[in-house]
All heavy atoms as a GROMACS GRO file, in nm:
protein
  591
    1MET      N    1  13.619  11.420  19.938
    1MET     CA    2  13.584  11.414  20.078
    1MET      C    3  13.521  11.278  20.105
    1MET      O    4  13.428  11.238  20.037
    1MET     CB    5  13.487  11.527  20.110
    1MET     CG    6  13.435  11.522  20.251
    1MET     SD    7  13.346  11.670  20.303
    1MET     CE    8  13.192  11.652  20.220
    2PRO      N    9  13.570  11.205  20.205
    2PRO     CA   10  13.510  11.075  20.236
    2PRO      C   11  13.371  11.092  20.295
    2PRO      O   12  13.340  11.191  20.359
    2PRO     CB   13  13.606  11.016  20.338
    2PRO     CG   14  13.678  11.131  20.396
    2PRO     CD   15  13.684  11.236  20.290
    3ARG      N   16  13.289  10.992  20.271
    3ARG     CA   17  13.153  10.995  20.323
    3ARG      C   18  13.156  10.973  20.474
    3ARG      O   19  13.237  10.894  20.524
    3ARG     CB   20  13.069  10.887  20.258
    3ARG     CG   21  13.073  10.897  20.108
    3ARG     CD   22  12.946  10.914  20.032
    3ARG     NE   23  12.821  10.916  20.099
    3ARG     CZ   24  12.740  11.023  20.098
    3ARG    NH1   25  12.776  11.133  20.039
    3ARG    NH2   26  12.623  11.018  20.156
    4PRO      N   27  13.069  11.041  20.549
    4PRO     CA   28  13.065  11.018  20.694
    4PRO      C   29  13.020  10.876  20.724
    4PRO      O   30  12.940  10.818  20.651
    4PRO     CB   31  12.962  11.119  20.744
    4PRO     CG   32  12.913  11.194  20.628
    4PRO     CD   33  12.976  11.142  20.505
    5HIS      N   34  13.070  10.820  20.832
    5HIS     CA   35  13.031  10.686  20.874
    5HIS      C   36  13.050  10.673  21.025
    5HIS      O   37  13.119  10.754  21.087
    5HIS     CB   38  13.110  10.579  20.800
    5HIS     CG   39  13.257  10.582  20.830
    5HIS    ND1   40  13.340  10.675  20.775
    5HIS    CD2   41  13.332  10.506  20.912
    5HIS    CE1   42  13.462  10.656  20.820
    5HIS    NE2   43  13.460  10.553  20.904
    6GLY      N   44  12.988  10.573  21.083
    6GLY     CA   45  13.004  10.547  21.225
    6GLY      C   46  12.902  10.616  21.314
    6GLY      O   47  12.911  10.607  21.436
    7PHE      N   48  12.805  10.684  21.258
    7PHE     CA   49  12.704  10.753  21.337
    7PHE      C   50  12.584  10.662  21.360
    7PHE      O   51  12.543  10.588  21.272
    7PHE     CB   52  12.655  10.879  21.265
    7PHE     CG   53  12.754  10.991  21.262
    7PHE    CD1   54  12.833  11.011  21.151
    7PHE    CD2   55  12.769  11.076  21.369
    7PHE    CE1   56  12.924  11.113  21.145
    7PHE    CE2   57  12.860  11.178  21.366
    7PHE     CZ   58  12.939  11.197  21.254
    8THR      N   59  12.529  10.670  21.479
    8THR     CA   60  12.402  10.604  21.512
    8THR      C   61  12.322  10.700  21.598
    8THR      O   62  12.378  10.794  21.657
    8THR     CB   63  12.422  10.473  21.590
    8THR    OG1   64  12.495  10.500  21.709
    8THR    CG2   65  12.496  10.369  21.508
    9TYR      N   66  12.192  10.677  21.605
    9TYR     CA   67  12.111  10.759  21.694
    9TYR      C   68  12.012  10.671  21.767
    9TYR      O   69  11.977  10.563  21.722
    9TYR     CB   70  12.040  10.873  21.619
    9TYR     CG   71  11.927  10.830  21.529
    9TYR    CD1   72  11.796  10.829  21.575
    9TYR    CD2   73  11.951  10.793  21.398
    9TYR    CE1   74  11.692  10.792  21.492
    9TYR    CE2   75  11.848  10.756  21.314
    9TYR     CZ   76  11.718  10.756  21.362
    9TYR     OH   77  11.617  10.718  21.279
   10GLU      N   78  11.971  10.718  21.884
   10GLU     CA   79  11.877  10.646  21.967
   10GLU      C   80  11.770  10.743  22.014
   10GLU      O   81  11.802  10.849  22.068
   10GLU     CB   82  11.950  10.587  22.088
   10GLU     CG   83  11.859  10.519  22.187
   10GLU     CD   84  11.932  10.476  22.312
   10GLU    OE1   85  12.056  10.491  22.318
   10GLU    OE2   86  11.864  10.431  22.404
   11GLN      N   87  11.645  10.708  21.991
   11GLN     CA   88  11.534  10.790  22.038
   11GLN      C   89  11.493  10.738  22.175
   11GLN      O   90  11.465  10.620  22.192
   11GLN     CB   91  11.418  10.784  21.941
   11GLN     CG   92  11.307  10.880  21.976
   11GLN     CD   93  11.198  10.882  21.870
   11GLN    OE1   94  11.203  10.807  21.774
   11GLN    NE2   95  11.102  10.968  21.890
   12ARG      N   96  11.492  10.824  22.274
   12ARG     CA   97  11.462  10.784  22.411
   12ARG      C   98  11.314  10.807  22.443
   12ARG      O   99  11.243  10.874  22.370
   12ARG     CB  100  11.550  10.862  22.507
   12ARG     CG  101  11.698  10.837  22.480
   12ARG     CD  102  11.771  10.818  22.607
   12ARG     NE  103  11.906  10.771  22.581
   12ARG     CZ  104  12.011  10.817  22.645
   12ARG    NH1  105  11.998  10.911  22.735
   12ARG    NH2  106  12.130  10.767  22.618
   13ASN      N  107  11.271  10.754  22.556
   13ASN     CA  108  11.131  10.765  22.598
   13ASN      C  109  11.088  10.909  22.626
   13ASN      O  110  10.970  10.942  22.613
   13ASN     CB  111  11.104  10.680  22.722
   13ASN     CG  112  11.111  10.532  22.690
   13ASN    OD1  113  11.091  10.492  22.576
   13ASN    ND2  114  11.140  10.452  22.791
   14ASP      N  115  11.181  10.994  22.666
   14ASP     CA  116  11.147  11.133  22.697
   14ASP      C  117  11.151  11.222  22.572
   14ASP      O  118  11.160  11.343  22.583
   14ASP     CB  119  11.239  11.189  22.805
   14ASP     CG  120  11.385  11.193  22.762
   14ASP    OD1  121  11.418  11.136  22.655
   14ASP    OD2  122  11.466  11.252  22.835
   15LYS      N  123  11.144  11.162  22.454
   15LYS     CA  124  11.140  11.230  22.324
   15LYS      C  125  11.273  11.295  22.287
   15LYS      O  126  11.280  11.373  22.194
   15LYS     CB  127  11.030  11.336  22.319
   15LYS     CG  128  10.894  11.288  22.357
   15LYS     CD  129  10.829  11.217  22.245
   15LYS     CE  130  10.686  11.192  22.288
   15LYS     NZ  131  10.616  11.096  22.221
   16SER      N  132  11.380  11.264  22.359
   16SER     CA  133  11.511  11.316  22.322
   16SER      C  134  11.578  11.217  22.229
   16SER      O  135  11.543  11.100  22.223
   16SER     CB  136  11.597  11.341  22.446
   16SER     OG  137  11.628  11.221  22.510
   17VAL      N  138  11.679  11.266  22.155
   17VAL     CA  139  11.755  11.183  22.062
   17VAL      C  140  11.902  11.199  22.096
   17VAL      O  141  11.952  11.311  22.109
   17VAL     CB  142  11.730  11.227  21.916
   17VAL    CG1  143  11.817  11.148  21.820
   17VAL    CG2  144  11.584  11.211  21.879
   18VAL      N  145  11.970  11.086  22.112
   18VAL     CA  146  12.114  11.088  22.139
   18VAL      C  147  12.185  11.037  22.015
   18VAL      O  148  12.158  10.927  21.967
   18VAL     CB  149  12.149  10.999  22.261
   18VAL    CG1  150  12.299  10.996  22.283
   18VAL    CG2  151  12.077  11.048  22.384
   19ILE      N  152  12.275  11.117  21.962
   19ILE     CA  153  12.354  11.080  21.845
   19ILE      C  154  12.492  11.040  21.893
   19ILE      O  155  12.556  11.114  21.969
   19ILE     CB  156  12.365  11.196  21.745
   19ILE    CG1  157  12.227  11.244  21.703
   19ILE    CG2  158  12.447  11.156  21.623
   19ILE    CD1  159  12.229  11.371  21.620
   20THR      N  160  12.537  10.921  21.850
   20THR     CA  161  12.670  10.874  21.887
   20THR      C  162  12.756  10.856  21.763
   20THR      O  163  12.705  10.833  21.653
   20THR     CB  164  12.663  10.740  21.963
   20THR    OG1  165  12.599  10.644  21.880
   20THR    CG2  166  12.588  10.754  22.093
   21HIS      N  167  12.885  10.869  21.782
   21HIS     CA  168  12.981  10.848  21.675
   21HIS      C  169  13.085  10.749  21.725
   21HIS      O  170  13.158  10.778  21.820
   21HIS     CB  171  13.047  10.981  21.636
   21HIS     CG  172  13.137  10.970  21.519
   21HIS    ND1  173  13.271  10.989  21.528
   21HIS    CD2  174  13.111  10.940  21.388
   21HIS    CE1  175  13.326  10.973  21.408
   21HIS    NE2  176  13.230  10.943  21.323
   22HIS      N  177  13.086  10.631  21.663
   22HIS     CA  178  13.174  10.521  21.706
   22HIS      C  179  13.159  10.492  21.854
   22HIS      O  180  13.257  10.472  21.925
   22HIS     CB  181  13.319  10.550  21.671
   22HIS     CG  182  13.346  10.557  21.524
   22HIS    ND1  183  13.336  10.446  21.441
   22HIS    CD2  184  13.378  10.660  21.444
   22HIS    CE1  185  13.363  10.482  21.318
   22HIS    NE2  186  13.389  10.611  21.316
   23GLY      N  187  13.034  10.492  21.903
   23GLY     CA  188  13.006  10.455  22.041
   23GLY      C  189  13.015  10.567  22.143
   23GLY      O  190  12.981  10.548  22.259
   24ARG      N  191  13.061  10.684  22.104
   24ARG     CA  192  13.073  10.796  22.196
   24ARG      C  193  12.963  10.898  22.169
   24ARG      O  194  12.934  10.929  22.053
   24ARG     CB  195  13.207  10.867  22.180
   24ARG     CG  196  13.322  10.781  22.219
   24ARG     CD  197  13.449  10.856  22.201
   24ARG     NE  198  13.535  10.827  22.314
   24ARG     CZ  199  13.649  10.888  22.336
   24ARG    NH1  200  13.689  10.984  22.257
   24ARG    NH2  201  13.722  10.855  22.439
   25ALA      N  202  12.904  10.950  22.274
   25ALA     CA  203  12.796  11.048  22.259
   25ALA      C  204  12.851  11.174  22.190
   25ALA      O  205  12.950  11.231  22.234
   25ALA     CB  206  12.738  11.084  22.394
   26ALA      N  207  12.786  11.213  22.081
   26ALA     CA  208  12.829  11.331  22.007
   26ALA      C  209  12.734  11.448  22.028
   26ALA      O  210  12.775  11.563  22.027
   26ALA     CB  211  12.839  11.300  21.858
   27SER      N  212  12.604  11.418  22.048
   27SER     CA  213  12.507  11.525  22.064
   27SER      C  214  12.379  11.468  22.124
   27SER      O  215  12.344  11.353  22.101
   27SER     CB  216  12.478  11.589  21.929
   27SER     OG  217  12.391  11.697  21.943
   28THR      N  218  12.308  11.552  22.198
   28THR     CA  219  12.176  11.517  22.251
   28THR      C  220  12.080  11.625  22.207
   28THR      O  221  12.104  11.744  22.230
   28THR     CB  222  12.178  11.507  22.405
   28THR    OG1  223  12.275  11.411  22.443
   28THR    CG2  224  12.042  11.467  22.458
   29LEU      N  225  11.971  11.585  22.143
   29LEU     CA  226  11.872  11.679  22.092
   29LEU      C  227  11.742  11.659  22.169
   29LEU      O  228  11.701  11.546  22.195
   29LEU     CB  229  11.848  11.657  21.943
   29LEU     CG  230  11.972  11.658  21.854
   29LEU    CD1  231  11.935  11.614  21.715
   29LEU    CD2  232  12.035  11.795  21.853
   30ARG      N  233  11.675  11.769  22.203
   30ARG     CA  234  11.550  11.761  22.277
   30ARG      C  235  11.446  11.852  22.212
   30ARG      O  236  11.481  11.947  22.144
   30ARG     CB  237  11.571  11.805  22.422
   30ARG     CG  238  11.661  11.714  22.500
   30ARG     CD  239  11.682  11.764  22.643
   30ARG     NE  240  11.762  11.674  22.720
   30ARG     CZ  241  11.895  11.679  22.725
   30ARG    NH1  242  11.960  11.768  22.656
   30ARG    NH2  243  11.962  11.591  22.798
   31GLY      N  244  11.320  11.820  22.237
   31GLY     CA  245  11.210  11.906  22.194
   31GLY      C  246  11.196  11.917  22.044
   31GLY      O  247  11.202  11.817  21.971
   32GLY      N  248  11.177  12.040  21.998
   32GLY     CA  249  11.157  12.066  21.856
   32GLY      C  250  11.276  12.028  21.769
   32GLY      O  251  11.261  11.983  21.655
   33ARG      N  252  11.395  12.046  21.825
   33ARG     CA  253  11.514  12.008  21.748
   33ARG      C  254  11.519  11.859  21.723
   33ARG      O  255  11.557  11.814  21.615
   33ARG     CB  256  11.641  12.053  21.821
   33ARG     CG  257  11.661  12.203  21.819
   33ARG     CD  258  11.790  12.238  21.886
   33ARG     NE  259  11.897  12.157  21.829
   33ARG     CZ  260  12.007  12.204  21.773
   33ARG    NH1  261  12.026  12.332  21.767
   33ARG    NH2  262  12.099  12.124  21.725
   34ALA      N  263  11.478  11.779  21.822
   34ALA     CA  264  11.476  11.634  21.806
   34ALA      C  265  11.374  11.594  21.700
   34ALA      O  266  11.402  11.507  21.616
   34ALA     CB  267  11.444  11.567  21.939
   35GLU      N  268  11.257  11.657  21.701
   35GLU     CA  269  11.154  11.626  21.602
   35GLU      C  270  11.201  11.662  21.461
   35GLU      O  271  11.183  11.585  21.367
   35GLU     CB  272  11.026  11.700  21.635
   35GLU     CG  273  10.958  11.651  21.760
   35GLU     CD  274  10.838  11.736  21.797
   35GLU    OE1  275  10.787  11.810  21.709
   35GLU    OE2  276  10.795  11.728  21.913
   36LYS      N  277  11.263  11.778  21.449
   36LYS     CA  278  11.313  11.822  21.318
   36LYS      C  279  11.423  11.727  21.268
   36LYS      O  280  11.427  11.692  21.150
   36LYS     CB  281  11.366  11.965  21.328
   36LYS     CG  282  11.406  12.025  21.197
   36LYS     CD  283  11.446  12.170  21.213
   36LYS     CE  284  11.489  12.227  21.080
   36LYS     NZ  285  11.534  12.365  21.091
   37PHE      N  286  11.510  11.684  21.359
   37PHE     CA  287  11.616  11.590  21.322
   37PHE      C  288  11.558  11.459  21.272
   37PHE      O  289  11.601  11.406  21.170
   37PHE     CB  290  11.708  11.565  21.442
   37PHE     CG  291  11.799  11.447  21.422
   37PHE    CD1  292  11.913  11.459  21.345
   37PHE    CD2  293  11.771  11.324  21.480
   37PHE    CE1  294  11.997  11.350  21.325
   37PHE    CE2  295  11.853  11.216  21.462
   37PHE     CZ  296  11.967  11.229  21.384
   38LEU      N  297  11.459  11.405  21.343
   38LEU     CA  298  11.400  11.277  21.305
   38LEU      C  299  11.334  11.282  21.168
   38LEU      O  300  11.348  11.189  21.089
   38LEU     CB  301  11.300  11.231  21.411
   38LEU     CG  302  11.363  11.186  21.543
   38LEU    CD1  303  11.254  11.164  21.647
   38LEU    CD2  304  11.447  11.063  21.524
   39THR      N  305  11.266  11.391  21.136
   39THR     CA  306  11.206  11.401  21.003
   39THR      C  307  11.312  11.414  20.896
   39THR      O  308  11.300  11.356  20.788
   39THR     CB  309  11.108  11.520  20.994
   39THR    OG1  310  11.178  11.641  21.025
   39THR    CG2  311  10.990  11.502  21.086
   40GLU      N  312  11.420  11.485  20.927
   40GLU     CA  313  11.527  11.502  20.828
   40GLU      C  314  11.606  11.373  20.807
   40GLU      O  315  11.642  11.340  20.694
   40GLU     CB  316  11.620  11.614  20.872
   40GLU     CG  317  11.718  11.654  20.766
   40GLU     CD  318  11.800  11.776  20.805
   40GLU    OE1  319  11.752  11.856  20.888
   40GLU    OE2  320  11.911  11.790  20.753
   41VAL      N  321  11.631  11.298  20.913
   41VAL     CA  322  11.710  11.176  20.901
   41VAL      C  323  11.632  11.068  20.826
   41VAL      O  324  11.692  10.984  20.758
   41VAL     CB  325  11.760  11.127  21.039
   41VAL    CG1  326  11.652  11.052  21.115
   41VAL    CG2  327  11.883  11.040  21.025
   42GLU      N  328  11.499  11.069  20.834
   42GLU     CA  329  11.419  10.972  20.762
   42GLU      C  330  11.409  11.003  20.614
   42GLU      O  331  11.387  10.913  20.533
   42GLU     CB  332  11.279  10.965  20.823
   42GLU     CG  333  11.278  10.905  20.962
   42GLU     CD  334  11.144  10.919  21.030
   42GLU    OE1  335  11.050  10.974  20.970
   42GLU    OE2  336  11.132  10.874  21.145
   43SER      N  337  11.427  11.129  20.577
   43SER     CA  338  11.410  11.167  20.437
   43SER      C  339  11.541  11.176  20.359
   43SER      O  340  11.539  11.187  20.236
   43SER     CB  341  11.338  11.302  20.428
   43SER     OG  342  11.418  11.404  20.483
   44GLY      N  343  11.654  11.174  20.426
   44GLY     CA  344  11.782  11.189  20.356
   44GLY      C  345  11.881  11.080  20.393
   44GLY      O  346  11.844  10.976  20.449
   45ASP      N  347  12.008  11.102  20.360
   45ASP     CA  348  12.115  11.010  20.395
   45ASP      C  349  12.142  11.022  20.545
   45ASP      O  350  12.190  11.126  20.591
   45ASP     CB  351  12.241  11.044  20.315
   45ASP     CG  352  12.359  10.956  20.350
   45ASP    OD1  353  12.337  10.847  20.406
   45ASP    OD2  354  12.472  10.996  20.319
   46PRO      N  355  12.111  10.919  20.624
   46PRO     CA  356  12.123  10.932  20.769
   46PRO      C  357  12.263  10.968  20.817
   46PRO      O  358  12.278  11.050  20.908
   46PRO     CB  359  12.083  10.793  20.821
   46PRO     CG  360  12.006  10.731  20.712
   46PRO     CD  361  12.058  10.790  20.585
   47GLN      N  362  12.368  10.911  20.758
   47GLN     CA  363  12.504  10.941  20.802
   47GLN      C  364  12.539  11.087  20.779
   47GLN      O  365  12.597  11.153  20.865
   47GLN     CB  366  12.604  10.849  20.732
   47GLN     CG  367  12.592  10.704  20.771
   47GLN     CD  368  12.629  10.680  20.916
   47GLN    OE1  369  12.734  10.724  20.963
   47GLN    NE2  370  12.542  10.612  20.988
   48LEU      N  371  12.502  11.139  20.664
   48LEU     CA  372  12.531  11.279  20.633
   48LEU      C  373  12.452  11.373  20.722
   48LEU      O  374  12.505  11.474  20.771
   48LEU     CB  375  12.501  11.306  20.486
   48LEU     CG  376  12.541  11.442  20.432
   48LEU    CD1  377  12.690  11.464  20.447
   48LEU    CD2  378  12.501  11.453  20.286
   49VAL      N  379  12.327  11.340  20.747
   49VAL     CA  380  12.243  11.424  20.833
   49VAL      C  381  12.300  11.427  20.975
   49VAL      O  382  12.311  11.534  21.036
   49VAL     CB  383  12.097  11.372  20.833
   49VAL    CG1  384  12.014  11.443  20.939
   49VAL    CG2  385  12.035  11.391  20.696
   50MET      N  386  12.338  11.311  21.028
   50MET     CA  387  12.393  11.307  21.164
   50MET      C  388  12.526  11.380  21.173
   50MET      O  389  12.553  11.448  21.271
   50MET     CB  390  12.407  11.162  21.211
   50MET     CG  391  12.274  11.098  21.244
   50MET     SD  392  12.289  10.934  21.310
   50MET     CE  393  12.286  10.838  21.159
   51ALA      N  394  12.608  11.370  21.070
   51ALA     CA  395  12.736  11.442  21.069
   51ALA      C  396  12.712  11.592  21.071
   51ALA      O  397  12.779  11.666  21.141
   51ALA     CB  398  12.818  11.403  20.947
   52ARG      N  399  12.613  11.636  20.995
   52ARG     CA  400  12.583  11.779  20.989
   52ARG      C  401  12.526  11.828  21.122
   52ARG      O  402  12.564  11.936  21.169
   52ARG     CB  403  12.487  11.808  20.874
   52ARG     CG  404  12.482  11.954  20.840
   52ARG     CD  405  12.399  11.984  20.717
   52ARG     NE  406  12.259  11.974  20.753
   52ARG     CZ  407  12.173  11.885  20.705
   52ARG    NH1  408  12.212  11.796  20.618
   52ARG    NH2  409  12.049  11.884  20.743
   53TRP      N  410  12.438  11.753  21.183
   53TRP     CA  411  12.376  11.796  21.308
   53TRP      C  412  12.476  11.796  21.423
   53TRP      O  413  12.462  11.875  21.516
   53TRP     CB  414  12.257  11.707  21.342
   53TRP     CG  415  12.132  11.751  21.273
   53TRP    CD1  416  12.098  11.729  21.144
   53TRP    CD2  417  12.025  11.827  21.330
   53TRP    NE1  418  11.975  11.786  21.117
   53TRP    CE2  419  11.928  11.846  21.231
   53TRP    CE3  420  12.001  11.878  21.456
   53TRP    CZ2  421  11.811  11.916  21.253
   53TRP    CZ3  422  11.883  11.947  21.478
   53TRP    CH2  423  11.790  11.967  21.377
   54THR      N  424  12.575  11.711  21.420
   54THR     CA  425  12.674  11.708  21.529
   54THR      C  426  12.792  11.800  21.502
   54THR      O  427  12.871  11.826  21.592
   54THR     CB  428  12.727  11.566  21.551
   54THR    OG1  429  12.788  11.519  21.432
   54THR    CG2  430  12.617  11.473  21.595
   55GLY      N  431  12.807  11.845  21.378
   55GLY     CA  432  12.921  11.929  21.345
   55GLY      C  433  13.047  11.849  21.324
   55GLY      O  434  13.157  11.903  21.324
   56SER      N  435  13.036  11.718  21.306
   56SER     CA  436  13.152  11.631  21.292
   56SER      C  437  13.186  11.607  21.145
   56SER      O  438  13.197  11.495  21.100
   56SER     CB  439  13.125  11.497  21.361
   56SER     OG  440  13.106  11.517  21.497
   57TYR      N  441  13.202  11.714  21.072
   57TYR     CA  442  13.240  11.701  20.932
   57TYR      C  443  13.388  11.670  20.922
   57TYR      O  444  13.468  11.717  21.003
   57TYR     CB  445  13.216  11.832  20.857
   57TYR     CG  446  13.075  11.852  20.813
   57TYR    CD1  447  13.001  11.957  20.863
   57TYR    CD2  448  13.018  11.769  20.719
   57TYR    CE1  449  12.871  11.977  20.820
   57TYR    CE2  450  12.888  11.789  20.677
   57TYR     CZ  451  12.815  11.894  20.728
   57TYR     OH  452  12.689  11.913  20.686
   58LYS      N  453  13.424  11.595  20.823
   58LYS     CA  454  13.564  11.574  20.789
   58LYS      C  455  13.585  11.640  20.654
   58LYS      O  456  13.518  11.609  20.557
   58LYS     CB  457  13.599  11.425  20.780
   58LYS     CG  458  13.588  11.353  20.912
   58LYS     CD  459  13.700  11.397  21.003
   58LYS     CE  460  13.696  11.319  21.132
   58LYS     NZ  461  13.794  11.364  21.226
   59PHE      N  462  13.676  11.733  20.649
   59PHE     CA  463  13.694  11.812  20.527
   59PHE      C  464  13.794  11.749  20.431
   59PHE      O  465  13.810  11.795  20.320
   59PHE     CB  466  13.739  11.953  20.564
   59PHE     CG  467  13.636  12.027  20.643
   59PHE    CD1  468  13.652  12.046  20.778
   59PHE    CD2  469  13.523  12.076  20.581
   59PHE    CE1  470  13.557  12.112  20.850
   59PHE    CE2  471  13.428  12.144  20.653
   59PHE     CZ  472  13.444  12.162  20.789
   60GLY      N  473  13.863  11.644  20.471
   60GLY     CA  474  13.954  11.577  20.380
   60GLY      C  475  14.097  11.626  20.389
   60GLY      O  476  14.187  11.564  20.336
   61ASN      N  477  14.121  11.738  20.456
   61ASN     CA  478  14.257  11.791  20.463
   61ASN      C  479  14.328  11.752  20.592
   61ASN      O  480  14.442  11.789  20.614
   61ASN     CB  481  14.258  11.942  20.446
   61ASN     CG  482  14.180  12.013  20.555
   61ASN    OD1  483  14.116  11.949  20.636
   61ASN    ND2  484  14.187  12.144  20.557
   62GLU      N  485  14.263  11.675  20.680
   62GLU     CA  486  14.325  11.638  20.806
   62GLU      C  487  14.448  11.551  20.785
   62GLU      O  488  14.550  11.570  20.849
   62GLU     CB  489  14.226  11.564  20.897
   62GLU     CG  490  14.116  11.652  20.950
   62GLU     CD  491  13.997  11.659  20.858
   62GLU    OE1  492  14.001  11.599  20.748
   62GLU    OE2  493  13.899  11.726  20.892
   63ARG      N  494  14.440  11.457  20.692
   63ARG     CA  495  14.552  11.368  20.667
   63ARG      C  496  14.670  11.447  20.610
   63ARG      O  497  14.784  11.427  20.649
   63ARG     CB  498  14.511  11.257  20.571
   63ARG     CG  499  14.617  11.150  20.555
   63ARG     CD  500  14.571  11.036  20.467
   63ARG     NE  501  14.446  10.979  20.515
   63ARG     CZ  502  14.338  10.959  20.440
   63ARG    NH1  503  14.340  10.990  20.313
   63ARG    NH2  504  14.230  10.907  20.490
   64THR      N  505  14.643  11.539  20.520
   64THR     CA  506  14.748  11.621  20.460
   64THR      C  507  14.814  11.709  20.566
   64THR      O  508  14.935  11.721  20.572
   64THR     CB  509  14.690  11.710  20.348
   64THR    OG1  510  14.622  11.626  20.256
   64THR    CG2  511  14.797  11.787  20.278
   65ALA      N  512  14.733  11.769  20.651
   65ALA     CA  513  14.787  11.857  20.754
   65ALA      C  514  14.870  11.780  20.856
   65ALA      O  515  14.970  11.829  20.906
   65ALA     CB  516  14.674  11.930  20.824
   66LYS      N  517  14.830  11.656  20.886
   66LYS     CA  518  14.906  11.575  20.981
   66LYS      C  519  15.045  11.546  20.931
   66LYS      O  520  15.140  11.538  21.008
   66LYS     CB  521  14.829  11.445  21.007
   66LYS     CG  522  14.897  11.357  21.111
   66LYS     CD  523  14.813  11.236  21.144
   66LYS     CE  524  14.812  11.141  21.028
   66LYS     NZ  525  14.747  11.012  21.056
   67ASN      N  526  15.060  11.532  20.800
   67ASN     CA  527  15.191  11.500  20.743
   67ASN      C  528  15.275  11.621  20.709
   67ASN      O  529  15.386  11.607  20.657
   67ASN     CB  530  15.171  11.414  20.616
   67ASN     CG  531  15.114  11.278  20.650
   67ASN    OD1  532  15.138  11.226  20.758
   67ASN    ND2  533  15.035  11.224  20.560
   68HIS      N  534  15.226  11.741  20.735
   68HIS     CA  535  15.302  11.862  20.707
   68HIS      C  536  15.423  11.868  20.800
   68HIS      O  537  15.415  11.828  20.918
   68HIS     CB  538  15.214  11.985  20.728
   68HIS     CG  539  15.276  12.108  20.674
   68HIS    ND1  540  15.366  12.184  20.745
   68HIS    CD2  541  15.261  12.171  20.555
   68HIS    CE1  542  15.404  12.288  20.674
   68HIS    NE2  543  15.341  12.282  20.557
   69PRO      N  544  15.541  11.915  20.750
   69PRO     CA  545  15.662  11.915  20.832
   69PRO      C  546  15.649  11.986  20.966
   69PRO      O  547  15.707  11.944  21.065
   69PRO     CB  548  15.764  11.987  20.743
   69PRO     CG  549  15.717  11.963  20.605
   69PRO     CD  550  15.568  11.958  20.613
   70ARG      N  551  15.570  12.093  20.973
   70ARG     CA  552  15.560  12.164  21.100
   70ARG      C  553  15.479  12.087  21.203
   70ARG      O  554  15.487  12.115  21.322
   70ARG     CB  555  15.500  12.304  21.081
   70ARG     CG  556  15.353  12.304  21.053
   70ARG     CD  557  15.293  12.444  21.061
   70ARG     NE  558  15.157  12.437  21.015
   70ARG     CZ  559  15.114  12.474  20.895
   70ARG    NH1  560  15.199  12.526  20.808
   70ARG    NH2  561  14.988  12.461  20.861
   71ASN      N  562  15.401  11.989  21.160
   71ASN     CA  563  15.317  11.912  21.253
   71ASN      C  564  15.378  11.777  21.290
   71ASN      O  565  15.322  11.703  21.370
   71ASN     CB  566  15.178  11.887  21.193
   71ASN     CG  567  15.104  12.017  21.175
   71ASN    OD1  568  15.121  12.110  21.251
   71ASN    ND2  569  15.021  12.023  21.073
   72ARG      N  570  15.495  11.745  21.236
   72ARG     CA  571  15.561  11.619  21.269
   72ARG      C  572  15.644  11.638  21.396
   72ARG      O  573  15.725  11.728  21.405
   72ARG     CB  574  15.654  11.575  21.155
   72ARG     CG  575  15.578  11.535  21.034
   72ARG     CD  576  15.674  11.484  20.930
   72ARG     NE  577  15.606  11.474  20.801
   72ARG     CZ  578  15.668  11.460  20.688
   72ARG    NH1  579  15.799  11.455  20.682
   72ARG    NH2  580  15.600  11.452  20.575
   73ARG      N  581  15.624  11.552  21.491
   73ARG     CA  582  15.704  11.560  21.616
   73ARG      C  583  15.723  11.424  21.672
   73ARG      O  584  15.648  11.338  21.666
   73ARG     CB  585  15.635  11.647  21.718
   73ARG     CG  586  15.636  11.790  21.674
   73ARG     CD  587  15.572  11.876  21.776
   73ARG     NE  588  15.556  12.008  21.714
   73ARG     CZ  589  15.545  12.116  21.780
   73ARG    NH1  590  15.543  12.114  21.910
   73ARG    NH2  591  15.532  12.231  21.720
   0.00000   0.00000   0.00000
């Protein structure tokens, strides 16, 4: 499985956190969830943490499925 990449986050003045993936907004966290996210992202691999919080996992089978005969058009 390839490592997640392309995620960034921005902490705003109203204590919310906006997570983007390749420049597009993927998730907005507010309140307790934002605080929990910030502590987790500081203690672990930031790309993996952001991928998990946004649900943007890549399982590695997308390329294989794209090349399957039933999906070719």
